[in-house]
TISE-531653 format. One record per residue (C-alpha): residue number from 1; residue in one letter; x negated, y, z negated. Coordinates in steps of 0.1 Angstrom, whole numbers, plus 2048, in hexadecimal, padded with zeros to 3 digits. Layout:
REM residues N
<marba NUM,'a',<X,Y,Z>>
...
REM end
This chain:
REM residues 358
<marba 1,'x',<7E8,99C,75C>>
<marba 2,'x',<804,99C,777>>
<marba 3,'x',<7F7,9BD,784>>
<marba 4,'x',<7D3,9AF,786>>
<marba 5,'x',<7E0,991,79A>>
<marba 6,'x',<7F4,9A7,7B2>>
<marba 7,'x',<7D6,9BF,7B5>>
<marba 8,'x',<7BF,9A2,7BD>>
<marba 9,'x',<7D6,995,7D7>>
<marba 10,'x',<7DA,9B7,7E7>>
<marba 11,'x',<7B5,9BC,7E8>>
<marba 12,'x',<7B0,99A,7F8>>
<marba 13,'x',<7CA,9A2,813>>
<marba 14,'x',<7BB,9C4,81B>>
<marba 15,'x',<797,9B9,81C>>
<marba 16,'x',<794,994,824>>
<marba 17,'x',<7B0,97D,82D>>
<marba 18,'x',<79C,95F,820>>
<marba 19,'x',<798,96D,7FD>>
<marba 20,'x',<7BD,96E,7F6>>
<marba 21,'x',<7C1,94A,801>>
<marba 22,'x',<7A4,93F,7EB>>
<marba 23,'x',<7B4,951,7CD>>
<marba 24,'x',<7D5,940,7D5>>
<marba 25,'x',<7C5,91E,7D6>>
<marba 26,'x',<7B5,923,7B4>>
<marba 27,'x',<7D7,927,7A4>>
<marba 28,'x',<7E6,906,796>>
<marba 29,'x',<7FF,8F7,7AE>>
<marba 30,'x',<81F,8E6,7A4>>
<marba 31,'x',<81F,8C1,7AA>>
<marba 32,'x',<83B,8B1,7BE>>
<marba 33,'x',<837,88F,7CF>>
<marba 34,'x',<849,87E,7EC>>
<marba 35,'x',<845,858,7EC>>
<marba 36,'x',<84C,848,80E>>
<marba 37,'x',<85B,826,804>>
<marba 38,'x',<862,805,815>>
<marba 39,'x',<87E,7EE,80D>>
<marba 40,'x',<889,7CB,815>>
<marba 41,'x',<8A8,7B7,80B>>
<marba 42,'x',<8B7,7D4,7F9>>
<marba 43,'x',<899,7DA,7E2>>
<marba 44,'x',<87B,7F2,7E3>>
<marba 45,'x',<85C,7DF,7EB>>
<marba 46,'x',<842,7D9,7D0>>
<marba 47,'x',<828,7ED,7E4>>
<marba 48,'x',<83F,80B,7E3>>
<marba 49,'x',<843,807,7BD>>
<marba 50,'x',<81D,809,7BB>>
<marba 51,'x',<81F,82A,7CE>>
<marba 52,'x',<836,836,7B3>>
<marba 53,'x',<81C,82C,799>>
<marba 54,'x',<803,841,7AD>>
<marba 55,'x',<81B,85E,7AC>>
<marba 56,'x',<81B,85A,786>>
<marba 57,'x',<7F5,85B,786>>
<marba 58,'x',<7F6,87C,799>>
<marba 59,'x',<80B,88D,77E>>
<marba 60,'x',<822,87F,764>>
<marba 61,'x',<82F,8A1,758>>
<marba 62,'x',<840,8BA,76F>>
<marba 63,'x',<83C,8A3,78D>>
<marba 64,'x',<85C,8A3,7A3>>
<marba 65,'x',<85C,881,7B4>>
<marba 66,'x',<872,87A,7D2>>
<marba 67,'x',<874,858,7E2>>
<marba 68,'x',<87C,856,808>>
<marba 69,'x',<88E,838,816>>
<marba 70,'x',<898,833,83B>>
<marba 71,'x',<8AC,819,84E>>
<marba 72,'x',<8D1,810,852>>
<marba 73,'x',<8EB,7F9,845>>
<marba 74,'x',<8F5,7EC,822>>
<marba 75,'x',<8D1,7E1,81A>>
<marba 76,'x',<8C5,805,81C>>
<marba 77,'x',<8E0,811,803>>
<marba 78,'x',<8D9,7F5,7EB>>
<marba 79,'x',<8B4,7FD,7ED>>
<marba 80,'x',<8BC,822,7E5>>
<marba 81,'x',<8CE,817,7C6>>
<marba 82,'x',<8B0,802,7BC>>
<marba 83,'x',<899,81F,7C3>>
<marba 84,'x',<8AE,836,7AD>>
<marba 85,'x',<8A6,821,78F>>
<marba 86,'x',<883,816,799>>
<marba 87,'x',<86E,82F,785>>
<marba 88,'x',<873,849,76A>>
<marba 89,'x',<862,863,77F>>
<marba 90,'x',<879,861,79D>>
<marba 91,'x',<88F,87F,79E>>
<marba 92,'x',<89F,87A,7C0>>
<marba 93,'x',<8A4,85F,7DB>>
<marba 94,'x',<8A5,86C,7FE>>
<marba 95,'x',<8B6,855,817>>
<marba 96,'x',<8B2,858,83D>>
<marba 97,'x',<8CF,843,84A>>
<marba 98,'x',<8CA,83C,86F>>
<marba 99,'x',<8C3,81E,885>>
<marba 100,'x',<8A5,832,891>>
<marba 101,'x',<893,82A,870>>
<marba 102,'x',<89E,806,86E>>
<marba 103,'x',<87C,7FB,87B>>
<marba 104,'x',<859,808,871>>
<marba 105,'x',<852,81D,890>>
<marba 106,'x',<839,839,889>>
<marba 107,'x',<847,853,8A1>>
<marba 108,'x',<86A,858,892>>
<marba 109,'x',<85E,853,86E>>
<marba 110,'x',<842,86D,873>>
<marba 111,'x',<85D,886,87E>>
<marba 112,'x',<872,87D,860>>
<marba 113,'x',<855,882,849>>
<marba 114,'x',<84D,8A4,858>>
<marba 115,'x',<871,8AF,855>>
<marba 116,'x',<874,8A4,831>>
<marba 117,'x',<853,8B4,828>>
<marba 118,'x',<85D,8D6,837>>
<marba 119,'x',<87D,8D6,823>>
<marba 120,'x',<86F,8C9,802>>
<marba 121,'x',<84C,8D9,802>>
<marba 122,'x',<83C,8BD,7F0>>
<marba 123,'x',<818,8C0,7E3>>
<marba 124,'x',<811,89A,7E8>>
<marba 125,'x',<81E,880,800>>
<marba 126,'x',<816,85B,7F7>>
<marba 127,'x',<81A,83B,80B>>
<marba 128,'x',<80C,818,805>>
<marba 129,'x',<7EF,80B,81A>>
<marba 130,'x',<806,7F2,82B>>
<marba 131,'x',<808,7EE,850>>
<marba 132,'x',<825,806,84F>>
<marba 133,'x',<813,820,83A>>
<marba 134,'x',<7F3,81D,84F>>
<marba 135,'x',<807,822,86F>>
<marba 136,'x',<81C,83F,862>>
<marba 137,'x',<805,855,84D>>
<marba 138,'x',<7EB,860,867>>
<marba 139,'x',<806,86A,880>>
<marba 140,'x',<81B,87D,866>>
<marba 141,'x',<7FB,88E,859>>
<marba 142,'x',<7F3,89A,87D>>
<marba 143,'x',<816,8A9,880>>
<marba 144,'x',<811,8BB,85F>>
<marba 145,'x',<7ED,8C6,868>>
<marba 146,'x',<7DD,8B6,849>>
<marba 147,'x',<7C3,89B,844>>
<marba 148,'x',<7CF,87C,831>>
<marba 149,'x',<7BB,86A,816>>
<marba 150,'x',<7BE,845,81C>>
<marba 151,'x',<7BB,825,807>>
<marba 152,'x',<7BA,837,7E6>>
<marba 153,'x',<7B2,81F,7C9>>
<marba 154,'x',<7B1,838,7AC>>
<marba 155,'x',<7BD,85B,7A4>>
<marba 156,'x',<7A7,871,78E>>
<marba 157,'x',<7B9,892,792>>
<marba 158,'x',<7D7,89E,7A8>>
<marba 159,'x',<7BE,8A4,7C4>>
<marba 160,'x',<7A1,88E,7BB>>
<marba 161,'x',<7A2,86A,7C7>>
<marba 162,'x',<78C,84B,7C8>>
<marba 163,'x',<78C,835,7E7>>
<marba 164,'x',<776,818,7F3>>
<marba 165,'x',<75D,81C,80F>>
<marba 166,'x',<744,804,821>>
<marba 167,'x',<75E,7E8,81F>>
<marba 168,'x',<762,7EC,7F9>>
<marba 169,'x',<73D,7EC,7F1>>
<marba 170,'x',<73E,810,7E4>>
<marba 171,'x',<758,827,7D6>>
<marba 172,'x',<75B,84B,7E2>>
<marba 173,'x',<76A,867,7CE>>
<marba 174,'x',<77D,87F,7E4>>
<marba 175,'x',<78B,8A2,7DC>>
<marba 176,'x',<7A7,8AE,7F3>>
<marba 177,'x',<7A3,8D3,7FA>>
<marba 178,'x',<7BC,8D7,817>>
<marba 179,'x',<7DE,8E6,819>>
<marba 180,'x',<7FE,8D5,80B>>
<marba 181,'x',<808,8BA,80E>>
<marba 182,'x',<7EC,8A4,801>>
<marba 183,'x',<7F4,884,814>>
<marba 184,'x',<7E6,862,808>>
<marba 185,'x',<7EA,83D,80C>>
<marba 186,'x',<7E4,828,7ED>>
<marba 187,'x',<7D7,805,7E9>>
<marba 188,'x',<7F5,7F5,7D8>>
<marba 189,'x',<7E0,7DB,7C5>>
<marba 190,'x',<7CF,7F7,7B2>>
<marba 191,'x',<7EF,806,7A3>>
<marba 192,'x',<805,7F1,78D>>
<marba 193,'x',<82A,7F8,792>>
<marba 194,'x',<83D,804,773>>
<marba 195,'x',<85A,7EF,768>>
<marba 196,'x',<87D,7FB,771>>
<marba 197,'x',<88D,813,759>>
<marba 198,'x',<89E,803,73C>>
<marba 199,'x',<8B9,81D,737>>
<marba 200,'x',<8D0,82A,751>>
<marba 201,'x',<8C6,849,762>>
<marba 202,'x',<8DA,85B,77D>>
<marba 203,'x',<8C3,864,79A>>
<marba 204,'x',<8D3,876,7B7>>
<marba 205,'x',<8D3,864,7D9>>
<marba 206,'x',<8D2,87E,7F5>>
<marba 207,'x',<8D7,879,81A>>
<marba 208,'x',<8BC,888,82F>>
<marba 209,'x',<8C6,8A1,84A>>
<marba 210,'x',<8BE,88F,86B>>
<marba 211,'x',<8C7,8AB,883>>
<marba 212,'x',<8A3,8AC,88E>>
<marba 213,'x',<8A7,88A,89F>>
<marba 214,'x',<8AA,889,8C5>>
<marba 215,'x',<8AD,86E,8DF>>
<marba 216,'x',<888,86D,8E4>>
<marba 217,'x',<87F,86A,8BF>>
<marba 218,'x',<871,847,8C3>>
<marba 219,'x',<856,855,8DA>>
<marba 220,'x',<841,83D,8EE>>
<marba 221,'x',<847,81E,8D9>>
<marba 222,'x',<865,808,8D5>>
<marba 223,'x',<86E,7EC,8BD>>
<marba 224,'x',<86E,7CA,8CF>>
<marba 225,'x',<871,7AE,8B4>>
<marba 226,'x',<863,7A0,894>>
<marba 227,'x',<855,77C,892>>
<marba 228,'x',<84E,76E,86F>>
<marba 229,'x',<84C,74C,860>>
<marba 230,'x',<867,742,847>>
<marba 231,'x',<857,735,828>>
<marba 232,'x',<860,732,803>>
<marba 233,'x',<83D,73B,7F8>>
<marba 234,'x',<838,75E,7E9>>
<marba 235,'x',<82D,77C,7FE>>
<marba 236,'x',<807,77C,802>>
<marba 237,'x',<802,7A0,7F8>>
<marba 238,'x',<815,79C,7D7>>
<marba 239,'x',<810,778,7CD>>
<marba 240,'x',<801,771,7AA>>
<marba 241,'x',<7ED,754,7B8>>
<marba 242,'x',<7DC,752,7DB>>
<marba 243,'x',<7CA,735,7EA>>
<marba 244,'x',<7B5,73E,808>>
<marba 245,'x',<7A3,72A,822>>
<marba 246,'x',<786,733,838>>
<marba 247,'x',<774,725,856>>
<marba 248,'x',<769,708,840>>
<marba 249,'x',<78B,6F8,843>>
<marba 250,'x',<782,6F1,868>>
<marba 251,'x',<7A6,6EE,876>>
<marba 252,'x',<7CA,6F8,874>>
<marba 253,'x',<7D2,6D5,869>>
<marba 254,'x',<7BC,6D8,84B>>
<marba 255,'x',<7CD,6F8,841>>
<marba 256,'x',<7EC,6E3,83A>>
<marba 257,'x',<7D9,6D3,81D>>
<marba 258,'x',<7D4,6F6,80F>>
<marba 259,'x',<7F9,6FC,813>>
<marba 260,'x',<800,6DE,7FE>>
<marba 261,'x',<7EB,6EC,7E2>>
<marba 262,'x',<7FD,70D,7E6>>
<marba 263,'x',<81F,6FB,7E2>>
<marba 264,'x',<813,6EB,7C1>>
<marba 265,'x',<806,70D,7B4>>
<marba 266,'x',<823,722,7C1>>
<marba 267,'x',<808,736,7D3>>
<marba 268,'x',<805,74A,7F3>>
<marba 269,'x',<7EE,73E,80E>>
<marba 270,'x',<7D3,755,81C>>
<marba 271,'x',<7B7,752,835>>
<marba 272,'x',<797,763,840>>
<marba 273,'x',<794,775,861>>
<marba 274,'x',<77E,759,86E>>
<marba 275,'x',<79A,740,868>>
<marba 276,'x',<7B3,756,878>>
<marba 277,'x',<79D,75D,897>>
<marba 278,'x',<798,737,89A>>
<marba 279,'x',<7BD,733,89D>>
<marba 280,'x',<7C1,71F,87D>>
<marba 281,'x',<7DD,736,86F>>
<marba 282,'x',<7F0,755,87A>>
<marba 283,'x',<7E0,777,874>>
<marba 284,'x',<7FB,780,85B>>
<marba 285,'x',<7E8,76B,842>>
<marba 286,'x',<7C7,77D,846>>
<marba 287,'x',<7B8,78B,826>>
<marba 288,'x',<79D,7A6,829>>
<marba 289,'x',<794,7C8,834>>
<marba 290,'x',<7A8,7C4,855>>
<marba 291,'x',<7C2,7AE,845>>
<marba 292,'x',<7D6,7B0,824>>
<marba 293,'x',<7C8,7BD,804>>
<marba 294,'x',<7D0,7A5,7E7>>
<marba 295,'x',<7C9,7A6,7C1>>
<marba 296,'x',<7DA,787,7B2>>
<marba 297,'x',<7D6,779,790>>
<marba 298,'x',<7C5,75A,7A0>>
<marba 299,'x',<7B2,759,7C1>>
<marba 300,'x',<7A5,738,7CE>>
<marba 301,'x',<78E,738,7EC>>
<marba 302,'x',<787,717,7FE>>
<marba 303,'x',<76C,717,819>>
<marba 304,'x',<769,73D,818>>
<marba 305,'x',<745,74A,81C>>
<marba 306,'x',<74D,76D,80E>>
<marba 307,'x',<747,785,82B>>
<marba 308,'x',<748,7A9,820>>
<marba 309,'x',<768,7B0,833>>
<marba 310,'x',<77A,794,821>>
<marba 311,'x',<76D,79E,7FE>>
<marba 312,'x',<77B,7C1,804>>
<marba 313,'x',<79E,7B2,804>>
<marba 314,'x',<79C,79C,7E5>>
<marba 315,'x',<781,7A7,7CE>>
<marba 316,'x',<79A,7B7,7B6>>
<marba 317,'x',<7AA,795,7AE>>
<marba 318,'x',<7AB,78E,789>>
<marba 319,'x',<79B,76B,78B>>
<marba 320,'x',<789,75E,7AA>>
<marba 321,'x',<781,739,7AF>>
<marba 322,'x',<76B,730,7CD>>
<marba 323,'x',<764,70E,7DC>>
<marba 324,'x',<748,70C,7F5>>
<marba 325,'x',<72D,6F2,7FD>>
<marba 326,'x',<714,70F,803>>
<marba 327,'x',<706,719,7E1>>
<marba 328,'x',<6F9,73A,7F0>>
<marba 329,'x',<71B,745,7FE>>
<marba 330,'x',<722,76A,7F6>>
<marba 331,'x',<744,760,7E8>>
<marba 332,'x',<733,753,7C9>>
<marba 333,'x',<726,776,7C0>>
<marba 334,'x',<74A,782,7B9>>
<marba 335,'x',<759,761,7AD>>
<marba 336,'x',<761,75B,788>>
<marba 337,'x',<75F,735,78E>>
<marba 338,'x',<74B,725,7AA>>
<marba 339,'x',<74B,701,7B5>>
<marba 340,'x',<72F,6F6,7CD>>
<marba 341,'x',<73F,6D7,7DD>>
<marba 342,'x',<751,6CA,7FB>>
<marba 343,'x',<772,6DE,7FC>>
<marba 344,'x',<786,6C0,809>>
<marba 345,'x',<77C,6AB,7EB>>
<marba 346,'x',<785,6C7,7D3>>
<marba 347,'x',<7A7,6CC,7E4>>
<marba 348,'x',<7AE,6A7,7E3>>
<marba 349,'x',<7A6,6A6,7BD>>
<marba 350,'x',<7BC,6C4,7B7>>
<marba 351,'x',<7D9,6B6,7CA>>
<marba 352,'x',<7D7,696,7B6>>
<marba 353,'x',<7D4,6A7,794>>
<marba 354,'x',<7ED,6C3,798>>
<marba 355,'x',<812,6BB,792>>
<marba 356,'x',<82C,6C4,7AC>>
<marba 357,'x',<83C,6E6,7A7>>
<marba 358,'x',<85F,6E2,799>>
REM end
């Protein structure tokens, strides 16, 4: 059999260069996965834990999974320790310790990813479809001369994926036929993170060789600052309960009523693009195709008409409750419970009936 394989390869080399490559592609390839992870406060972010769940879907057996972290300071090393025990499949944690990676700039991170890929020879590279992943993956893919598969919601085979198209109205099955690595971004709400390992497991933490860095590694962009609102409410992308307001709330002042409901429910506050464009709330609260993708246990929509772009960002929610005075609003087509009424009257009743959160 070995002689037949060698003979076939030799014939392919002698007669047609493409035939040998076709034969090589038909052979089963070993699976090894690099997960590009994000961390905050000394812990790996939930979206990156979902990326590990996607790696498990690619291959549970004989899948060498490495997790890549970048940054500097004690928070990075604490996150590396968390990553080392975050998933049974993780075999190695790679740490790029440099101030260059302290901020999510695509230029140095893409160079880092190319360097790690050339050394590790991974068959798959996975990142979450966060603003960081969406910014990094296309640039890194261009450096590696491959085409990324974006916004994956399901993995059928190691190189067969399902992703939404037409703002989530249709699902497309994609087969990746390119060279290694197969790079993909995954929709974190579609992959449930596995609980941390119950028993101790020693996973090596390795420092990445950063000799490829140069003074111009940051390219044409530079980190300026980060502005965010301090709030005790849960993060919108990972909150179990989300209350969202649309243009029907009419003003920024009325959104404060929605925030009172969120306080009682321990929920995150979201908004439609129309509400954001009207200046009612900042764009970091936008839910939808061009905002954040959420899939909470409970999603409550007040004054939301249900534009297709908004539905693309919340239709995977477990239970959807919609309040709108327009009985023909598209939101009712996806809602589990619909109330045709004035949203301010409903909000007032809810605030009276619900107890304050302790």
